[in-house]
C-alpha positions as CSV (number, residue, x, y, z in Angstrom):
1,M,-41.9,-32.5,46.4
2,I,-40.5,-29.3,45.2
3,S,-43.1,-26.5,44.5
4,K,-44.2,-24.8,41.4
5,K,-42.8,-21.7,42.6
6,V,-39.1,-23.1,43.6
7,I,-39.0,-24.7,39.6
8,F,-40.2,-21.8,38.0
9,S,-37.3,-19.6,40.2
10,L,-34.7,-22.5,39.1
11,L,-35.9,-22.1,35.5
12,F,-35.9,-17.9,35.6
13,L,-32.2,-18.1,37.0
14,S,-30.7,-21.0,34.7
15,L,-32.5,-18.9,31.6
16,V,-30.7,-15.7,33.0
17,S,-27.6,-17.9,33.3
18,F,-27.5,-18.9,30.0
19,G,-28.5,-15.4,28.5
20,C,-25.5,-13.9,30.6
21,K,-23.4,-16.6,29.0
22,E,-24.8,-16.1,25.6
23,A,-23.8,-12.4,25.7
24,K,-20.6,-12.9,27.3
25,T,-20.1,-15.3,24.4
26,K,-20.8,-13.0,21.8
27,E,-19.0,-10.3,23.4
28,E,-15.5,-12.3,23.0
29,K,-16.2,-13.1,19.6
30,V,-16.1,-9.3,19.0
31,K,-12.8,-8.3,18.2
32,Q,-10.4,-5.2,17.3
33,P,-10.6,-4.2,13.5
34,N,-8.2,-5.3,10.9
35,I,-6.0,-2.7,9.7
36,L,-5.5,-2.6,5.8
37,F,-2.5,-0.4,5.0
38,L,-2.3,0.5,1.1
39,F,1.2,2.6,0.5
40,T,1.9,4.1,-2.7
41,D,5.7,5.0,-4.2
42,D,6.0,8.9,-5.3
43,Q,2.7,9.6,-5.5
44,R,1.7,13.4,-5.1
45,G,-1.0,14.8,-2.9
46,G,-4.3,15.1,-4.9
47,T,-3.5,12.7,-7.4
48,I,-6.6,10.4,-6.8
49,G,-9.8,11.1,-9.8
50,A,-12.1,11.9,-6.6
51,M,-9.8,14.6,-5.3
52,D,-10.6,17.1,-8.2
53,K,-6.9,18.2,-8.4
54,Y,-5.3,16.1,-11.8
55,N,-6.9,14.5,-14.5
56,V,-6.1,11.1,-13.4
57,Q,-8.2,7.9,-13.1
58,T,-8.4,6.0,-10.0
59,P,-11.7,4.4,-9.7
60,N,-11.0,2.1,-6.6
61,M,-8.9,5.1,-4.8
62,D,-11.8,7.2,-5.8
63,Q,-14.5,5.0,-3.6
64,L,-12.0,5.0,-0.6
65,V,-12.7,8.6,-0.6
66,K,-16.1,8.3,-0.9
67,N,-16.3,5.6,1.7
68,G,-14.1,7.6,4.2
69,T,-12.3,10.8,5.2
70,S,-9.5,12.4,3.3
71,F,-6.6,14.6,4.6
72,T,-6.3,17.4,1.5
73,N,-3.3,18.8,4.1
74,S,-1.4,16.0,4.6
75,Y,2.5,16.0,4.1
76,I,5.5,14.6,4.7
77,L,8.5,16.3,7.1
78,G,10.9,16.3,4.7
79,A,14.5,14.3,4.4
80,T,18.2,14.3,4.7
81,T,19.0,12.5,1.5
82,A,17.9,12.5,-1.8
83,A,16.2,8.7,-1.2
84,V,13.1,11.1,0.2
85,C,11.0,7.8,0.8
86,S,13.8,6.1,3.3
87,P,13.6,8.6,6.1
88,S,9.5,9.1,5.4
89,R,9.1,5.7,6.1
90,A,11.0,5.9,8.6
91,M,9.2,8.4,10.1
92,L,5.6,6.4,8.9
93,M,6.8,3.3,11.2
94,T,8.0,4.6,14.3
95,G,5.8,8.0,14.4
96,R,9.5,9.9,15.0
97,H,10.8,12.1,13.2
98,Y,13.9,11.9,11.2
99,F,16.2,13.7,13.2
100,N,15.8,11.4,15.9
101,I,16.0,8.2,14.4
102,E,19.4,6.4,13.9
103,P,20.6,7.6,10.6
104,N,21.4,3.6,9.6
105,V,18.0,3.0,9.1
106,Y,17.4,5.9,6.8
107,A,20.6,6.5,5.0
108,Q,21.9,2.6,4.3
109,F,23.9,3.5,1.7
110,A,26.5,5.3,4.2
111,F,26.7,2.1,6.6
112,N,28.5,-0.9,6.0
113,K,26.2,-4.3,5.9
114,E,26.3,-5.0,9.3
115,D,24.8,-1.9,10.6
116,K,22.6,-1.6,7.9
117,G,18.7,-1.4,9.8
118,K,20.1,-1.7,13.1
119,S,17.4,0.3,15.7
120,D,15.8,0.0,19.2
121,K,12.9,2.1,18.3
122,L,9.7,0.9,17.8
123,T,7.4,0.5,15.1
124,F,3.6,0.6,14.4
125,P,3.6,-3.4,13.1
126,E,6.0,-4.4,15.7
127,Y,3.7,-2.8,18.4
128,F,0.8,-4.0,16.9
129,K,1.9,-7.3,16.8
130,A,2.2,-7.0,20.7
131,N,-0.9,-6.3,20.8
132,G,-2.3,-9.6,19.3
133,Y,-2.4,-8.8,15.7
134,T,-1.1,-11.2,12.8
135,T,1.0,-8.7,10.6
136,F,1.8,-9.4,7.2
137,A,3.9,-7.4,4.6
138,T,4.3,-7.1,1.0
139,G,6.3,-4.8,-1.3
140,K,8.6,-2.4,-0.8
141,Q,10.6,-2.0,2.4
142,H,13.3,0.7,2.5
143,N,14.5,0.7,6.2
144,G,16.5,-3.0,6.3
145,E,15.7,-6.5,7.6
146,P,15.4,-5.7,11.3
147,W,12.5,-3.6,11.3
148,I,10.5,-6.5,9.0
149,E,11.8,-9.7,11.2
150,R,10.9,-8.1,14.4
151,G,7.1,-6.4,13.3
152,F,5.9,-9.3,10.6
153,T,4.3,-12.6,11.4
154,K,5.1,-13.5,7.9
155,V,6.4,-11.4,4.5
156,K,5.2,-12.3,0.8
157,S,6.7,-11.1,-2.0
158,A,8.9,-8.0,-0.3
159,F,11.3,-6.2,-2.0
160,L,14.0,-4.6,-0.1
161,G,15.5,-1.1,-1.5
162,G,14.5,2.0,-3.0
163,M,14.0,1.3,-6.5
164,T,13.8,-1.1,-9.5
165,R,12.5,-2.3,-12.7
166,H,8.6,-2.7,-12.4
167,F,8.8,-6.5,-14.5
168,G,10.9,-8.6,-12.8
169,T,11.1,-7.2,-9.5
170,K,13.3,-9.0,-7.5
171,V,11.6,-10.5,-4.0
172,K,11.7,-12.5,-0.7
173,D,9.7,-13.9,1.8
174,Y,10.0,-14.2,5.5
175,T,8.5,-16.2,8.5
176,P,10.4,-16.1,12.0
177,E,10.0,-19.8,12.0
178,T,11.9,-20.2,8.3
179,G,14.2,-16.8,8.1
180,W,14.4,-15.6,4.3
181,S,13.9,-17.1,0.9
182,E,16.6,-17.0,-1.9
183,G,15.3,-14.3,-4.5
184,Y,12.8,-14.7,-6.7
185,K,10.9,-12.8,-9.7
186,D,8.3,-12.7,-12.6
187,D,9.3,-10.9,-15.7
188,E,5.9,-10.9,-16.7
189,K,3.9,-9.0,-14.1
190,F,3.8,-5.9,-13.2
191,S,4.9,-4.8,-9.6
192,S,1.8,-3.8,-8.3
193,E,0.6,-7.0,-9.8
194,V,3.2,-8.8,-7.8
195,F,2.5,-7.2,-4.3
196,A,-1.9,-7.6,-5.1
197,D,-1.0,-11.4,-5.8
198,A,0.5,-11.8,-2.1
199,A,-2.2,-9.7,-0.4
200,V,-5.1,-11.6,-2.0
201,S,-3.3,-14.8,-1.1
202,F,-3.4,-13.8,2.4
203,L,-6.5,-12.5,2.7
204,D,-8.2,-15.7,0.7
205,S,-6.6,-17.8,3.3
206,Y,-7.0,-16.0,6.8
207,K,-8.9,-18.1,8.7
208,E,-7.7,-17.1,12.3
209,E,-9.6,-15.1,15.2
210,K,-7.0,-12.8,15.9
211,P,-7.5,-9.4,13.6
212,F,-4.9,-8.8,11.2
213,L,-2.5,-5.9,9.7
214,M,-1.4,-5.7,6.7
215,Y,0.9,-3.4,5.2
216,V,1.0,-3.1,1.1
217,A,3.9,-1.2,0.0
218,F,3.8,-0.5,-3.9
219,T,6.6,0.5,-5.9
220,A,4.9,2.6,-8.3
221,P,4.3,4.8,-9.6
222,H,7.8,5.8,-9.1
223,D,10.0,5.7,-11.8
224,P,11.1,3.6,-14.0
225,R,7.7,4.6,-15.2
226,T,6.7,1.3,-17.3
227,A,3.2,0.4,-16.5
228,P,1.3,-2.1,-18.5
229,Q,1.0,-0.9,-22.2
230,E,-2.9,-0.4,-22.0
231,Y,-2.4,2.1,-19.2
232,H,-0.2,4.2,-21.1
233,N,-2.7,4.4,-24.0
234,M,-4.8,5.7,-21.9
235,Y,-2.7,8.7,-21.6
236,P,-1.8,10.1,-24.8
237,A,1.0,12.7,-24.2
238,Q,-0.3,15.3,-26.1
239,D,-3.3,15.6,-24.6
240,I,-1.5,16.5,-21.2
241,T,-2.2,19.6,-19.6
242,V,1.2,21.1,-19.1
243,P,1.2,22.7,-15.4
244,E,0.8,26.5,-14.9
245,N,3.6,26.5,-12.9
246,F,5.7,24.5,-15.2
247,M,9.3,26.1,-15.7
248,A,11.9,25.9,-18.0
249,Q,14.4,25.8,-15.1
250,H,14.5,26.7,-11.1
251,P,14.5,30.3,-10.7
252,F,18.0,29.7,-8.5
253,E,20.5,27.0,-7.8
254,I,18.7,24.9,-5.0
255,A,20.2,21.5,-2.9
256,D,20.5,18.3,-5.1
257,D,19.3,20.1,-8.6
258,H,21.4,17.7,-10.4
259,I,21.1,14.5,-8.4
260,R,19.5,11.3,-10.5
261,D,16.0,12.4,-10.3
262,E,16.9,16.0,-11.9
263,V,18.8,14.5,-14.8
264,L,16.1,11.9,-15.9
265,A,15.2,14.8,-19.1
266,P,17.6,17.6,-20.0
267,F,18.0,20.8,-18.9
268,P,16.0,23.2,-19.5
269,R,12.8,21.4,-19.9
270,T,10.4,21.6,-22.5
271,E,6.8,21.2,-22.6
272,A,6.6,18.0,-24.4
273,I,9.3,16.5,-22.0
274,V,6.9,17.1,-19.1
275,Q,3.8,16.1,-20.8
276,K,5.9,12.7,-21.5
277,E,6.7,12.4,-17.7
278,I,3.1,13.3,-16.3
279,S,1.3,10.6,-18.9
280,D,3.7,8.1,-17.9
281,Y,2.9,9.0,-14.2
282,Y,-0.8,8.8,-14.5
283,A,-0.3,5.5,-16.3
284,M,1.5,4.2,-13.3
285,I,-1.0,5.5,-10.5
286,T,-4.4,4.1,-12.9
287,A,-1.8,0.7,-13.1
288,T,-1.7,0.7,-9.4
289,D,-5.1,1.4,-8.4
290,N,-6.5,-1.5,-10.3
291,Q,-4.6,-3.9,-8.2
292,I,-6.0,-2.0,-5.4
293,G,-9.4,-2.9,-6.5
294,R,-8.3,-6.5,-6.6
295,I,-7.4,-6.2,-2.8
296,L,-10.7,-4.5,-1.9
297,K,-12.5,-7.5,-3.5
298,A,-10.6,-9.9,-1.9
299,L,-11.3,-8.2,1.3
300,E,-15.0,-8.1,0.9
301,A,-14.6,-11.4,0.0
302,S,-13.1,-12.2,3.0
303,G,-16.4,-11.0,5.2
304,E,-13.9,-8.9,6.8
305,A,-14.8,-5.3,4.9
306,D,-17.0,-4.3,7.9
307,N,-14.5,-5.0,10.7
308,T,-11.3,-3.0,9.0
309,I,-9.6,0.0,8.8
310,I,-8.2,1.3,5.4
311,V,-5.6,3.6,5.1
312,L,-4.4,4.7,2.0
313,A,-1.0,7.1,1.4
314,G,2.3,7.8,0.0
315,D,5.3,8.0,1.6
316,N,6.3,11.9,-0.8
317,G,5.2,13.6,-4.0
318,L,6.9,14.3,-7.2
319,A,7.8,17.6,-9.0
320,L,7.4,16.4,-12.8
321,G,8.0,19.9,-13.9
322,Q,6.5,22.2,-11.6
323,H,9.1,25.0,-10.9
324,G,11.8,23.5,-13.2
325,L,12.1,20.3,-11.1
326,L,11.4,16.9,-12.1
327,G,11.8,15.1,-8.4
328,K,11.0,15.2,-5.1
329,Q,13.9,17.1,-3.4
330,N,12.5,20.0,-2.1
331,V,9.8,21.6,0.1
332,Y,7.4,22.8,-2.5
333,E,3.6,21.6,-2.2
334,H,3.8,19.1,-4.9
335,S,6.9,17.1,-3.3
336,V,5.8,17.4,0.2
337,S,1.8,16.8,-0.1
338,V,0.8,12.9,0.1
339,P,-2.7,11.4,0.0
340,M,-3.7,10.6,3.1
341,V,-7.6,8.2,3.5
342,F,-9.2,6.6,6.1
343,V,-11.9,3.9,5.7
344,G,-13.8,1.9,8.5
345,P,-16.0,1.6,11.1
346,N,-17.1,5.0,12.7
347,I,-14.9,6.8,10.5
348,P,-17.2,9.7,8.7
349,K,-17.7,9.1,5.0
350,N,-17.0,11.5,1.8
351,E,-15.0,13.4,4.2
352,K,-12.5,15.7,2.9
353,N,-10.9,17.1,5.9
354,N,-8.2,20.7,5.5
355,A,-6.8,20.0,9.3
356,L,-2.8,19.9,8.9
357,A,-1.6,16.3,9.1
358,Y,1.7,14.8,8.6
359,L,2.2,11.1,6.9
360,H,3.8,9.4,10.6
361,D,0.7,11.2,12.2
362,I,-0.3,7.4,11.4
363,F,0.9,5.4,13.8
364,P,-0.9,7.2,17.0
365,T,-4.2,7.6,14.9
366,L,-4.1,4.0,14.3
367,C,-4.0,3.3,17.8
368,G,-6.6,6.2,18.6
369,L,-8.8,4.5,16.2
370,T,-8.6,0.8,17.9
371,G,-8.8,1.8,21.3
372,L,-4.5,1.2,22.1
373,D,-2.4,3.7,23.8
374,I,-0.1,5.4,22.2
375,P,3.3,4.2,22.9
376,E,5.8,7.2,24.7
377,S,8.2,6.8,21.5
378,V,5.9,8.7,19.2
379,Q,6.6,12.2,18.4
380,T,3.9,12.7,16.3
381,E,0.3,13.3,16.7
382,D,-3.2,11.1,16.8
383,L,-6.1,12.7,14.6
384,T,-8.8,10.3,15.6
385,A,-10.6,13.4,17.2
386,V,-10.3,15.5,14.2
387,I,-11.5,12.3,12.1
388,K,-14.3,12.3,14.2
389,G,-15.3,15.6,14.4
390,D,-14.8,16.2,17.8
391,K,-11.7,18.8,17.3
392,K,-10.6,20.9,14.5
393,E,-7.0,20.2,14.4
394,V,-4.0,18.9,16.0
395,R,-1.5,21.6,15.4
396,N,-1.8,24.8,13.3
397,S,1.3,24.8,12.0
398,M,3.5,22.9,9.9
399,F,7.3,22.2,9.5
400,Y,9.4,21.3,6.3
401,A,13.1,19.8,6.0
402,Y,15.3,18.9,3.3
403,N,19.3,19.1,2.4
404,S,21.5,17.4,0.7
405,W,23.3,14.0,2.6
406,P,26.0,15.8,4.7
407,G,28.2,12.8,4.4
408,E,28.0,12.7,0.3
409,A,29.0,16.6,0.7
410,Y,32.5,15.8,1.1
411,K,32.9,13.4,-1.8
412,P,34.4,15.2,-4.7
413,K,32.7,13.3,-7.4
414,V,29.3,14.3,-5.5
415,N,29.5,17.6,-4.1
416,N,26.0,18.0,-2.8
417,H,25.2,21.0,-0.9
418,G,22.1,22.7,0.6
419,G,18.8,22.5,2.0
420,H,15.7,24.3,2.8
421,R,13.6,24.8,5.9
422,A,10.0,25.6,5.6
423,V,6.9,26.9,7.8
424,R,3.1,27.0,6.9
425,K,0.9,28.7,9.4
426,G,-2.2,29.7,8.2
427,D,-2.9,30.1,4.7
428,F,1.0,31.3,4.3
429,K,4.2,29.5,3.9
430,L,8.0,30.8,4.2
431,I,11.0,29.2,2.4
432,V,14.1,29.1,3.5
433,S,16.8,28.1,0.8
434,S,20.5,28.0,1.0
435,K,23.0,27.1,-1.3
436,K,27.2,27.6,-0.9
437,D,26.8,31.0,0.1
438,T,23.7,32.4,-1.0
439,Y,20.2,32.0,0.8
440,N,17.2,32.4,-0.9
441,Y,13.5,33.3,0.6
442,Q,10.2,32.6,-0.7
443,L,6.7,33.8,0.9
444,F,3.5,32.4,-0.3
445,N,-0.4,32.8,0.5
446,L,-1.2,29.5,-0.4
447,K,-4.8,30.2,-0.5
448,K,-4.7,32.4,-3.0
449,D,-1.5,30.8,-4.9
450,S,-1.2,27.1,-4.6
451,L,1.3,26.6,-7.1
452,E,3.8,29.0,-5.1
453,L,4.3,31.3,-7.8
454,V,3.9,35.0,-6.6
455,N,6.7,35.5,-4.3
456,L,5.4,38.2,-1.6
457,Y,8.8,38.0,0.2
458,D,10.0,41.5,-0.5
459,D,6.5,43.0,0.0
460,K,6.7,45.5,3.0
461,N,2.6,44.5,3.3
462,Y,4.1,41.3,4.8
463,N,6.4,42.1,7.2
464,D,4.2,41.1,9.9
465,V,3.8,37.7,8.2
466,K,7.3,37.4,7.8
467,E,8.3,38.2,11.1
468,D,5.6,35.4,12.8
469,L,6.6,32.5,10.7
470,T,10.5,33.1,11.0
471,L,9.8,33.0,14.8
472,E,7.4,30.0,14.4
473,L,9.9,28.3,12.1
474,K,12.5,28.5,14.4
475,K,10.4,27.2,17.2
476,L,9.9,24.2,15.2
477,I,13.0,23.6,14.6
478,K,14.3,23.6,18.3
479,E,10.8,20.9,18.7
480,V,11.7,18.2,16.5
481,G,15.3,18.3,17.1
482,D,16.4,19.8,13.5
483,P,20.5,20.7,14.0
484,A,19.9,23.3,11.3
485,D,20.8,26.9,12.4
486,L,19.4,29.4,10.4
487,S,22.4,32.1,11.4
488,K,24.8,29.7,9.4
489,K,25.8,28.9,5.7
490,E,23.6,25.8,4.2
491,F,22.1,26.2,8.0
492,G,25.3,24.6,9.4
493,I,24.5,20.9,8.3
494,F,27.9,20.6,6.5
495,D,30.3,22.2,8.8
496,H,31.5,18.7,10.5
497,P,32.5,15.9,8.1
498,E,33.5,14.2,10.6
499,D,30.2,13.3,12.2
500,Y,29.1,11.8,8.8
501,N,32.5,9.4,8.2
502,F,29.8,6.5,8.8
503,K,31.2,3.8,6.0
504,T,34.5,1.8,6.1
505,K,35.4,0.3,3.0
506,K,36.5,-3.2,4.2
């Protein structure tokens, strides 16, 4: 006969064993955080109401700012083609500087169809997919089809290209099993609504145990700036304040100063023209913010909001009348700055962080926030420690670069030349511009002169600052793999036309 003591011991062991199994089961059910990436096109840094910089209405983006950590000094590195968004997105996808990415990914116009988008570089969707994530994409894809096919489990309503109309946007779907669909469009829906529809549908139907990564890439507020009329009505052009650094034209000749972006309005610029441009721009941002709200509401309804990292960012800025420019083919603050906000588990709320950050820091930062190792191919920095308050910064200087696409410089009908190289360190920013036989130098104290109006370069009181920034600029040029040589005309970028004879007509 079994004693009561033995029975009690067996019962105790059984309860302990059951408790361990139950704890293990609960532990197994805890999955990696989901990722929702909201990406806008041509949205300048600060154009979120809660950032208190521009008078634009963005209640849903405001809520993200309040619920997370925003970087107030977040930038792109630059571009080597007037289609700035393509190199920018290539850097974002890979965490690499564009000098170290195949040009057929970010300058597809220069390559034959069979070479467009071919690349062996690892992208963050591909990496997260390999680490157990279901990956979904909708919206603008500007680096070719191969990265999409490798990186995403499902693609719905993808726009393949750089820019298009916002009503009747032609899109395609993709899955590895079915391949690419035929193109289709909806002439009645604004582009941001089309992409939000796809995102909401994915969230509404998602039933998998695996975490998801959603990449929602809007084509707004990129021109043509044609939002639904109700949003244009919110911003009467005559009520728009012209920026303090408005100029009728740029003070000296610069790279790509007469390309498509710049001839959207006549020269010289007028205040009325700039007011209209800004009015339409704000309408596009607010219209897109409304669609972001729909996606965030669907995320809440899915029950996954508390376990989702949300990233809001833009691919580049825009001048819109500042410094006499309209486009983004320069290295002024208005054109290289972008919004960047992180929201999610263990991310401080309502924090505005002034650490220097690049857009392509996002790849390693998502690794840091989810506990994944950062791939060796990544060349930029993980901001996780900065977000969590463990470090003040991951860098103390920033490098910016822009030049015309070298291959176009030899086409008589295009003849684009020139470029910029710039460095920011502490309160100061040095810009070196070269066009034809002329060099121009600008030195700004961004703490006192955020609009970059007062050029201190010829002030002898800043000789030590100039020397320090020049050395830093040369160091960073070397570190990122930039072929620019500051001692050569137009940095030597256009010295070898044979290197850019990529496209052969057939």
